C-alpha positions in Angstrom: 106.0 121.4 132.7 103.4 124.2 133.0 104.5 125.5 136.6 108.2 125.4 135.2 107.1 127.1 131.6 105.4 130.3 134.0 108.7 131.2 135.4 110.3 131.6 131.8 108.7 134.7 130.8 111.2 137.0 129.3 110.1 137.8 126.0 112.3 138.2 122.9 112.6 139.6 119.1 113.3 137.0 117.0 114.1 136.7 113.5 111.0 135.0 111.6 113.8 133.5 109.3 115.4 131.7 112.0 112.2 130.1 113.7 111.1 126.3 111.7 107.5 125.1 112.0 107.0 122.7 114.9 107.4 119.1 114.2 104.4 117.8 116.3 102.0 120.5 114.9 98.6 118.7 113.9 96.9 121.5 112.2 97.3 120.8 108.1 95.3 123.6 107.0 95.3 127.0 107.7 92.0 129.4 106.3 93.7 132.2 104.2 90.6 134.5 104.5 91.4 134.3 108.6 95.2 134.9 108.5 94.9 137.8 106.4 92.2 139.2 108.9 94.9 138.8 111.7 97.8 140.0 109.8 95.7 143.1 109.5 94.9 143.2 112.9 98.9 142.6 113.9 99.7 145.5 111.4 97.4 147.9 112.9 97.5 146.7 116.5 100.7 144.9 117.0 101.0 141.4 118.5 99.2 141.2 121.4 100.3 137.8 122.5 104.0 136.2 121.7 104.6 133.0 120.3 106.2 130.3 121.8 109.5 128.8 121.0 112.5 126.5 122.0 116.1 127.1 121.2 117.5 124.2 119.2 120.9 124.1 116.9 120.7 126.8 114.5 117.9 128.6 115.6 114.2 128.5 116.9 111.7 125.7 116.8 108.0 126.8 117.4 105.9 125.4 120.0 102.9 127.4 119.6 101.4 130.4 117.8 101.8 129.1 114.3 99.0 131.5 112.9 100.6 134.3 114.5 103.9 133.4 113.0 101.9 132.9 109.6 100.1 136.2 109.8 103.8 138.5 110.7 105.1 136.9 107.8 102.2 138.1 105.6 102.9 141.5 106.2 106.5 141.3 106.0 108.0 141.7 109.6 111.6 140.5 110.0 111.3 139.7 113.8 108.6 138.3 116.1 108.2 138.7 119.8 108.6 135.2 121.6 109.3 133.7 124.8 112.3 131.0 124.6 112.1 128.1 126.4 114.2 125.4 127.4 112.0 122.4 126.8 113.2 118.6 125.3 111.2 117.1 122.3 108.3 115.5 124.4 107.0 118.5 126.4 107.6 120.6 123.1 104.8 117.7 121.4 102.7 117.9 124.2 102.5 121.5 124.4 101.3 122.1 120.6 99.1 119.6 120.4 97.0 120.9 123.9 97.6 124.6 122.3 95.5 123.6 119.1 93.3 121.1 120.8 92.0 124.0 122.8 91.1 126.2 119.7 87.6 125.4 118.4 88.2 125.6 114.8 90.8 122.6 114.7 89.5 120.1 112.2 87.8 116.8 113.2 90.7 115.1 111.8 93.7 116.8 112.7 91.8 116.7 116.2 91.7 112.9 116.3 95.5 112.7 115.1 96.6 115.1 117.9 94.7 113.4 120.8 96.5 110.0 119.2 99.5 111.7 119.4 98.7 112.8 123.0 97.9 109.3 124.1 101.2 108.3 122.7 103.5 111.4 124.4 102.0 110.2 127.5 102.4 106.4 127.2 98.8 106.0 129.3 95.5 104.4 128.3 92.5 106.3 126.6 90.5 106.6 129.8 93.7 108.6 131.7 93.8 110.9 128.6 90.0 111.4 128.5 90.3 112.9 131.9 93.5 114.9 130.9 91.3 116.1 128.2 88.4 117.0 130.1 86.6 114.8 127.8 84.1 111.8 128.4 86.0 108.3 127.0 83.3 107.7 124.7 83.6 111.1 123.3 87.4 110.4 123.0 87.0 107.2 121.7 84.2 108.4 119.0 87.1 111.4 117.8 89.9 108.9 117.3 87.4 106.4 115.2 87.5 109.0 112.9 91.1 108.1 111.5 89.6 104.8 110.1 88.4 107.2 107.4 90.2 106.9 104.0 92.4 110.2 103.1 90.4 110.6 100.1 86.8 110.5 102.4 88.5 112.7 104.8 89.6 115.3 102.0 85.7 115.0 100.7 85.0 116.3 104.1 87.3 118.6 105.0 87.0 120.4 101.9 83.3 120.4 102.2 83.2 121.8 105.6 81.2 118.5 106.9 81.2 118.1 110.2 82.4 115.5 112.6 79.0 114.0 113.0 78.9 113.5 109.1 82.1 111.4 109.1 80.8 109.7 112.3 78.0 108.3 110.0 80.0 107.5 107.1 81.9 105.0 109.4 78.8 103.0 109.5 79.5 101.7 106.1 81.7 98.9 105.8 83.3 99.1 102.3 85.9 102.0 101.2 84.3 102.4 98.2 81.1 102.6 100.0 82.1 105.5 101.9 83.8 107.4 99.4 80.4 107.4 97.2 78.3 108.5 99.9 80.6 111.3 101.1 81.0 112.4 97.3 76.6 112.1 97.4 76.4 113.8 101.0 78.8 116.8 99.7 77.2 117.3 96.1 73.5 117.1 97.8 74.5 119.2 100.9 72.8 116.7 103.2 73.0 118.0 106.7 73.7 115.7 109.9 69.7 114.3 109.8 69.8 114.0 106.0 72.7 112.2 106.2 71.7 109.8 108.6 68.8 108.2 107.1 70.3 108.5 103.5 73.0 106.1 105.2 70.0 103.9 106.9 68.8 103.5 103.7 72.2 102.7 102.2 72.6 100.1 104.8 68.8 98.2 104.2 69.4 98.1 100.4 72.7 96.3 101.3 71.1 93.7 103.6 71.3 89.9 102.1 67.6 89.0 101.1 66.1 86.2 103.0 66.8 83.2 100.8 63.8 80.9 100.3 63.0 78.4 102.6 64.5 74.7 101.7 62.8 71.4 103.2 65.7 69.6 104.2 65.4 65.8 104.3 67.0 64.3 106.7 65.7 60.7 106.9 65.0 59.0 103.6 62.7 56.7 104.9 60.6 58.9 105.5 60.1 58.9 101.6 60.2 55.1 101.2 57.8 54.5 103.7 55.4 56.9 101.3 56.6 54.8 98.0 55.5 51.3 100.4 52.3 52.7 101.3 51.9 53.7 97.2 52.6 50.2 96.6 50.0 48.8 99.0 47.1 50.9 97.5 48.2 49.6 94.1 48.2 45.5 95.7 44.8 46.1 97.4 43.4 47.1 94.0 44.7 44.3 92.7 47.6 45.6 90.5 50.0 43.1 92.1 52.8 45.6 92.2 56.3 44.9 93.3 58.4 47.3 94.6 62.5 47.2 95.0 65.3 49.7 96.1 68.7 49.4 94.7 72.1 50.8 95.6 75.2 52.3 94.2 77.6 54.8 95.4 76.5 57.6 93.4 72.3 57.0 94.0 69.6 54.8 95.6 67.3 53.9 93.0 63.4 53.0 94.0 61.5 51.0 91.0 57.6 49.9 91.1 56.7 47.3 88.6 53.0 46.1 87.4 52.6 43.2 84.9 50.7 44.9 82.1 47.9 41.9 82.9 46.9 44.1 85.5 47.4 47.3 84.8 44.4 47.6 82.8 40.6 46.4 83.4 39.4 43.7 81.4 35.4 42.2 81.7 32.6 41.3 79.5 31.3 43.5 76.9 29.0 45.9 78.5 25.0 45.9 77.3 25.2 49.4 76.5 28.1 49.6 73.8 28.5 53.5 73.4 28.3 53.4 77.4 32.0 51.8 77.8 34.9 53.1 77.3 37.0 52.4 73.9 40.4 50.9 75.6 43.8 50.4 72.9 45.4 47.1 72.7 48.5 49.0 73.1 47.2 51.4 76.0 50.6 52.9 77.8 52.0 52.0 80.8 51.3 53.6 83.6 54.7 54.1 84.9 
């Protein structure tokens, strides 16, 4: 495509009112101060590099050079130098996207959207797109992941001039609300990337579920039945004549121990020293 474009190098003066923006322009934000500086430079020195357009019905569509076109409009220029190319929608889109990707001031989200559109336009796997753009596959994937952030989070990042690395740190937070609140905090405190990383580490640590207290899970009731039976044996060895019974219903298992009251309390001859003998009530309560 670019070999063909190089041959079409005729520069024309085109009325700015006949030029419409490129539908595939990835850039959403244009710095007003930079545009004014560029406009003054064009006023003093003229337009050094023509814009690129293509012919459409009723006029022209911009391919590349929107900042230059806007700057010329700011100083009231009626016409602008442009190279007219005969290309289709797909080639126009690819050129506009690549032209913007090669600029260092493209925002992280605009860049990610441009890459996604290029992959769609090229109809190639990410690995091939990364090769064409001169990026490592992991770098390209990290840029595309930014598109998972909600519009409000993107706005906070953009309005506060936070970096791509800030945005990637926000992706570590799972909830949309959590990402938005974190972005507001980072912006309000003007945290750098390292501070942001520590802040999010702390957030994630606090969100981890606290370990539940260990519970002893009984898998075999016989363990407890054996314990009860052993207790009954000890009672009987002491002469209590204890009897154990187990009943079972649909809702529960009941284990009970019965001891004759006559065996529950010791009875013996009156001791020689009355003061040393304990006093037992005739109505002493059952041990059960």
